[in-house]
C-alpha positions in Angstrom: 30.9 -33.2 -11.4 33.0 -36.4 -11.9 33.5 -37.7 -15.5 34.1 -41.2 -16.5 37.5 -41.4 -18.4 38.7 -44.0 -21.0 41.7 -44.2 -23.1 42.4 -46.1 -26.0 45.6 -47.1 -27.8 46.2 -46.5 -31.4 44.8 -50.0 -32.2 41.8 -49.6 -30.3 42.7 -51.4 -27.0 41.2 -49.9 -23.8 44.3 -48.8 -21.7 42.5 -46.8 -19.0 39.2 -47.3 -17.3 38.5 -45.0 -14.1 36.0 -45.4 -11.3 33.3 -43.3 -12.8 33.1 -45.3 -15.9 32.8 -48.5 -13.9 29.8 -46.9 -11.9 28.1 -45.7 -15.1 28.5 -48.9 -17.1 29.0 -51.5 -14.5 32.2 -53.1 -15.9 35.2 -52.9 -13.7 38.6 -51.6 -14.8 40.0 -55.2 -14.6 37.1 -56.4 -16.9 37.7 -53.5 -19.5 41.2 -52.8 -19.7 42.8 -55.0 -22.4 39.6 -55.4 -24.6 40.0 -54.2 -28.1 37.3 -51.7 -29.1 33.9 -51.5 -27.2 31.9 -53.7 -29.7 29.8 -56.5 -28.2 30.3 -55.5 -24.8 30.1 -51.8 -24.1 28.4 -51.0 -27.3 25.9 -52.7 -29.4 27.2 -54.2 -32.7 24.7 -52.1 -34.5 26.5 -48.9 -32.9 29.9 -50.0 -32.9 30.9 -48.8 -36.5 29.5 -45.2 -35.8 31.4 -45.0 -32.5 34.6 -46.2 -33.8 34.6 -44.0 -36.7 33.9 -41.0 -34.4 36.9 -42.1 -32.1 39.2 -42.5 -35.3 38.2 -38.9 -36.4 39.3 -37.6 -33.0 42.7 -39.1 -33.5 43.1 -37.3 -36.7 41.7 -34.0 -35.8 43.1 -31.2 -33.5 41.3 -30.1 -30.5 38.3 -32.0 -28.7 35.4 -33.8 -30.4 31.8 -33.9 -28.8 29.4 -36.6 -29.4 26.4 -38.3 -27.9 26.6 -42.1 -27.9 24.3 -44.8 -26.5 26.5 -47.2 -24.6 25.6 -50.6 -23.1 25.8 -51.4 -19.5 26.8 -54.8 -18.1 23.2 -55.8 -17.3 22.2 -55.1 -20.8 20.6 -51.5 -20.4 21.5 -48.6 -22.8 22.5 -45.4 -21.5 23.0 -42.2 -23.3 26.3 -40.3 -22.7 27.8 -37.2 -23.9 31.6 -37.6 -24.8 34.5 -35.4 -25.5 37.4 -37.1 -27.2 40.8 -35.8 -28.2 44.0 -37.4 -29.5 47.0 -38.4 -27.3 50.3 -37.7 -29.0 53.6 -39.3 -28.0 56.9 -37.1 -27.8 57.5 -37.0 -31.5 54.1 -35.9 -32.2 52.9 -39.2 -33.4 49.3 -40.1 -32.5 49.4 -42.6 -29.6 45.7 -43.1 -29.0 42.6 -41.3 -27.9 41.5 -40.1 -24.5 37.6 -40.0 -24.0 35.7 -38.3 -21.2 32.0 -38.9 -21.0 29.1 -38.5 -18.5 25.5 -39.3 -18.6 23.5 -36.9 -20.6 20.9 -36.0 -18.1 23.7 -35.3 -15.5 25.3 -33.1 -18.0 22.1 -31.4 -18.7 21.5 -30.9 -15.0 24.8 -29.1 -14.7 24.3 -26.9 -17.7 20.8 -26.0 -16.5 22.5 -25.2 -12.9 25.1 -23.0 -14.8 22.5 -21.3 -17.0 20.2 -20.6 -14.0 23.1 -19.0 -12.0 24.0 -16.9 -15.1 20.4 -15.8 -15.5 20.1 -15.1 -11.7 22.9 -12.6 -11.8 22.2 -11.0 -15.1 18.5 -10.8 -15.9 16.7 -11.7 -12.7 13.7 -9.4 -11.5 14.8 -10.2 -7.9 17.8 -9.1 -6.2 20.3 -11.6 -5.4 23.2 -11.5 -3.3 25.7 -14.3 -2.4 26.8 -13.4 1.3 29.8 -15.2 2.5 30.5 -16.7 5.9 31.7 -13.4 7.2 28.4 -11.8 6.3 30.0 -9.8 3.5 28.7 -9.6 -0.2 30.7 -11.9 -2.3 28.5 -11.7 -5.8 25.7 -9.1 -6.5 23.3 -9.2 -9.5 22.4 -6.2 -11.4 19.0 -5.9 -9.8 20.3 -5.8 -6.4 22.9 -3.3 -7.3 20.2 -1.0 -8.6 18.1 -1.3 -5.5 20.9 -0.6 -3.2 22.1 2.3 -5.1 25.7 1.3 -5.9 27.8 -0.5 -8.4 28.1 -4.4 -8.4 31.8 -4.3 -7.6 31.4 -1.6 -5.0 29.3 -3.8 -2.6 31.9 -6.7 -2.8 33.6 -7.2 0.9 31.9 -4.3 2.5 30.0 -4.9 5.7 26.3 -4.7 5.3 26.3 -1.9 8.0 27.8 0.4 5.4 24.8 -0.1 3.1 21.8 0.0 5.5 21.0 2.6 8.0 18.1 0.6 9.6 17.4 -3.0 9.5 20.9 -4.2 9.4 20.6 -6.1 12.7 17.3 -8.0 11.5 19.2 -9.0 8.3 22.5 -10.1 9.9 20.4 -12.1 12.6 18.6 -13.8 9.5 21.7 -14.7 7.6 23.4 -16.0 10.8 20.3 -18.2 11.5 20.5 -19.6 7.9 24.3 -20.5 8.2 23.6 -22.3 11.3 20.1 -24.0 10.9 19.6 -23.9 7.1 16.8 -22.0 5.1 13.6 -20.9 6.9 10.4 -22.5 5.7 8.9 -19.2 4.5 10.0 -15.7 3.1 10.5 -13.0 5.6 9.6 -9.2 5.2 12.4 -6.9 6.1 12.0 -3.0 6.6 15.2 -1.3 5.8 16.7 2.2 5.1 19.5 2.9 2.8 22.4 4.9 4.0 22.2 6.9 0.7 18.9 8.0 1.6 19.1 8.4 5.3 18.5 12.0 5.3 14.8 11.3 4.3 14.5 7.9 5.8 12.3 6.2 3.5 11.7 3.0 4.8 11.7 0.1 2.3 10.2 -3.3 2.7 12.1 -6.2 1.1 10.5 -9.8 0.9 13.4 -11.7 1.4 14.2 -15.7 0.9 17.5 -17.3 2.0 19.3 -20.4 0.9 22.4 -21.9 2.7 25.3 -22.7 0.2 27.5 -25.8 0.6 30.2 -27.1 -1.2 29.4 -30.1 -3.3 32.9 -31.2 -3.5 33.4 -31.5 0.4 32.8 -34.9 2.1 31.1 -32.9 4.9 28.7 -30.1 4.4 30.6 -26.9 4.7 28.7 -23.6 4.4 30.0 -21.3 1.6 27.6 -18.7 2.5 24.1 -17.6 2.0 22.2 -16.8 -1.3 19.9 -13.8 -0.3 17.1 -13.2 -2.8 14.8 -10.1 -2.2 12.1 -8.1 -3.8 10.9 -4.5 -3.1 7.2 -4.8 -2.0 7.1 -1.5 -0.3 4.2 -0.1 -2.4 2.3 -3.3 -1.8 2.8 -3.2 2.0 1.8 0.4 2.2 -1.3 -0.2 0.3 -2.1 -3.0 2.7 -1.4 -0.9 5.8 -3.4 2.0 4.5 -6.4 -0.3 3.8 -6.1 -2.0 7.1 -6.0 1.5 8.8 -9.1 2.5 6.9 -10.9 -0.5 8.1 -9.8 0.1 11.7 -11.0 3.7 11.6 -14.3 2.7 10.0 -14.8 0.2 12.7 -14.0 2.8 15.4 -16.4 5.2 14.1 -19.0 2.6 14.0 -18.4 1.5 17.4 -18.4 5.0 18.8 -21.7 5.8 17.1 -23.3 2.6 18.7 -21.9 3.6 22.0 -22.9 7.3 21.9 -26.3 6.2 21.0 -26.7 4.9 24.4 -25.6 8.0 26.2 -28.5 10.2 27.5 -26.6 13.2 27.9 -25.2 14.4 24.5 -22.0 15.9 26.0 -21.4 12.3 27.3 -21.9 11.2 23.8 -19.3 13.6 22.6 -16.7 12.4 25.1 -17.3 8.9 23.9 -16.7 9.7 20.4 -13.4 11.5 21.6 -12.3 8.3 23.5 -12.9 5.9 20.5 -11.1 8.3 18.1 -7.9 8.4 20.3 -7.4 4.6 20.1 -4.4 4.2 17.7 -4.6 7.8 16.5 -3.4 10.2 19.1 -2.2 10.4 22.7 -4.4 13.4 23.7 -7.6 15.0 22.5 -8.9 18.5 23.6 -12.3 20.1 22.7 -12.5 24.0 23.1 -15.7 26.0 22.2 -15.8 29.5 21.0 -17.4 32.3 23.2 -19.9 33.2 20.5 -23.6 33.9 20.5 -26.0 30.7 20.8 -26.9 29.1 17.4 -30.3 30.2 15.9 -33.2 27.7 15.8 -32.9 24.8 13.3 -33.1 26.0 9.8 -32.2 29.7 10.6 -29.0 31.3 9.5 -27.6 34.2 11.7 -26.7 37.5 9.8 -23.1 37.1 10.6 -22.7 33.6 9.6 -24.7 34.0 6.3 -21.8 33.7 4.3 -20.3 30.9 6.6 -23.2 28.4 5.7 -22.5 28.3 2.1 -19.0 29.5 1.6 -16.6 26.8 0.4 -13.0 26.5 1.6 -9.9 24.6 0.4 -9.0 22.1 3.3 -5.5 21.5 1.9 -4.8 24.6 -0.1 -2.9 27.5 1.6 -4.0 26.4 5.0 -1.9 23.1 4.7 1.2 24.6 6.1 2.7 21.4 7.1 3.1 20.2 3.6 5.2 23.1 2.7 8.2 21.4 5.0 8.6 24.5 7.4 9.2 23.9 11.0 6.5 23.9 13.7 7.5 27.2 15.0 7.7 28.8 11.5 4.3 27.5 10.6 2.7 29.1 13.9 4.4 32.2 13.2 2.9 32.2 9.5 -0.4 32.3 11.0 0.0 34.9 13.9 -1.3 37.7 11.7 -4.1 35.8 10.1 -5.4 34.7 13.6 -5.5 38.3 15.0 -6.3 40.6 11.9 -9.0 43.1 12.4 -11.2 45.0 9.9 -14.2 44.4 8.0 -13.7 40.9 7.1 -12.1 39.8 10.3 -15.6 39.1 12.0 -16.4 36.1 10.2 -13.4 34.0 10.8 -11.8 35.9 14.0 -12.4 34.3 17.4 -12.1 36.2 20.9 -11.5 33.1 23.1 -11.7 29.3 23.1 -13.1 27.7 26.4 -12.0 24.3 27.2 -15.0 22.0 27.2 -13.8 18.3 26.9 -10.1 16.7 27.4 -8.5 13.5 27.7 -6.7 13.0 30.9 -2.9 14.2 30.6 -1.6 11.7 33.0 -2.9 8.0 33.8 -5.1 6.6 31.1 -8.9 7.0 31.5 -12.1 8.4 29.8 -12.2 11.9 28.6 -13.4 14.5 31.2 -16.1 17.3 30.4 -15.1 20.7 32.0 -17.6 22.9 34.1 -18.9 25.8 31.9 -16.7 28.6 33.8 -16.4 30.6 30.6 -12.8 31.0 31.4 -10.9 30.9 28.0 -7.7 29.1 27.4 -4.8 31.6 27.2 -3.7 30.6 23.6 -1.0 33.2 22.3 -1.6 34.7 18.8 -0.9 32.5 16.1 -1.8 29.4 18.1 -2.7 26.3 15.6 -6.1 26.2 17.4 -7.0 29.8 16.6 -5.6 29.5 13.0 -7.9 26.5 12.6 -10.9 28.3 13.9 -10.1 31.5 11.7 -9.5 29.4 8.6 -12.2 26.9 9.1 -9.7 24.1 8.1 -7.2 21.6 9.5 -3.9 22.9 10.6 -1.0 20.7 11.5 2.1 21.6 13.4 5.2 19.9 14.5 8.3 20.6 16.8 10.6 19.1 14.1 13.4 16.5 14.5 15.0 18.4 17.7 12.1 20.0 19.7 12.9 23.1 21.6 12.4 23.1 25.3 9.0 24.3 26.3 7.5 23.8 22.9 4.5 22.1 24.0 4.1 24.1 27.3 4.2 27.4 25.0 1.2 26.1 23.2 -0.6 25.0 26.4 -0.3 21.4 25.5 0.6 18.5 27.7 4.2 17.8 28.2 5.8 15.5 25.6 3.8 16.9 22.8 5.7 17.1 19.5 2.7 16.9 16.9 -0.4 18.6 16.7 -3.4 18.7 14.6 -6.3 21.1 15.0 -9.8 20.9 13.2 -12.9 22.8 13.4 -16.1 21.8 15.1 -18.9 22.8 12.8 -22.5 22.1 13.1 -25.6 23.7 11.3 -23.3 25.8 9.1 -21.7 27.4 12.3 -18.1 26.8 13.5 -18.6 26.2 17.1 -15.0 25.6 18.2 -11.6 23.5 17.7 -10.7 20.0 18.3 -7.3 19.1 18.9 -5.2 16.0 18.7 -2.0 15.5 19.9 1.0 13.0 19.5 4.1 12.1 21.4 7.5 11.4 20.0 6.7 7.8 19.6 4.2 8.5 16.8 4.9 10.0 13.4 3.5 13.5 12.4 0.0 13.9 11.3 -0.6 13.6 7.5 -3.4 14.3 5.3 -5.4 11.0 5.8 -5.2 11.9 9.6 -6.7 15.3 9.0 -9.5 13.5 7.1 -10.1 11.1 9.8 -10.0 13.9 12.5 -12.5 16.1 10.4 -15.1 13.0 10.5 -14.8 12.6 14.2 -15.1 16.4 14.6 -18.3 16.4 12.7 -19.7 13.9 15.2 -18.4 15.8 18.2 -19.7 19.0 17.0 -23.1 17.6 16.4 -23.4 16.2 19.9 -22.2 19.4 21.6 -24.7 21.5 19.6 -27.3 19.1 20.6 -26.3 19.4 24.3 -26.5 23.2 24.0 -22.9 23.6 25.2 -22.0 25.8 22.5 -24.5 28.4 23.8 -22.9 28.5 27.3 
């Protein structure tokens, strides 16, 4: 910020008057230099005594004296200025005059507010603030940003952004380069990033970011100094929005599936319709296998061997939720091998001899799910297969091939090639376990979670009711 400079000799004669003083008060240097004092032309006579006393005190005191005066412009208007005055001494230490620098109060206050805002942003702001230079390297980092990035404030300076972020660095650098070239974008952007310090677990974070291009106020032409990047972590809010959107979509799919299935004259066809609607946005493949068990008793009756099944409660996500323990897919399958093949007095309630393929989505080109002929030939699932575990446990079983799937992992489970995630839920109707419904995902999708298991059970209940109604369970 330019300051107006005025110098007075010991007798009060104006000896210096710069361009900024001429701009503020309207008096040129030729008109001001040589005048004695300011009274009558740059100061009203009523204010002259106080101003002259303050200037005289500055000549007698060490250091600078700060005052606020009301000066008079050439056209007769008053302007409030803030002055800093200090004595000018000659070679022998004798006072030779006083030097006075002043600026308009509102200009000074604007500068002070800018400095205070800058200090607050870099100390107490609840947003992360990072000043990135023209080379896209952090130059200044506030405390909140350092905590969010998980490193110290000084450790960030001068490092490439790629050293801090494992994912999302390309999008961030592209945004910074755009701001340097074109200016600030009209709205905030949401960037999904992963920090290098948390790369092992890949916890993606969503940062709502704003960008401001910084230019030097001292240059004649705008010269970009860098970009101010302001961001706030909104991961929980975005995840809540995504979860709510997913719930609305799935509820809408169930509604549409029910409407479409109601128009099917064949209940088996209605089951296929439910499966097709469930796959949209949820899984890549769907399989329905029915158990080779006696036909269900008439409505309202309970078979002897299922008398306990009709009223027994079970924990859906307790000991049966092996995926939540963090074991690999192969380990989870082996863990249930003994449970799926055990014999003895209690084995008859949950054990299953075979599962026969009844319904499946096409494994190749996309298309509607197909019903299989009632051949009675079971699918050769090996012991401990997730479908057998789900049938025996009467609860959902999730499995995954892990980060590095073994060759033949899907083929060993008699699933389509490219499958890396599986979810098996039971088909239950009228208190009976009719079979197993399996959903499969390719590597492009994430593993199944508990919310997916809840949705799959809802779909399975509708499909089981259709298959039970069609009499397919008795074949």
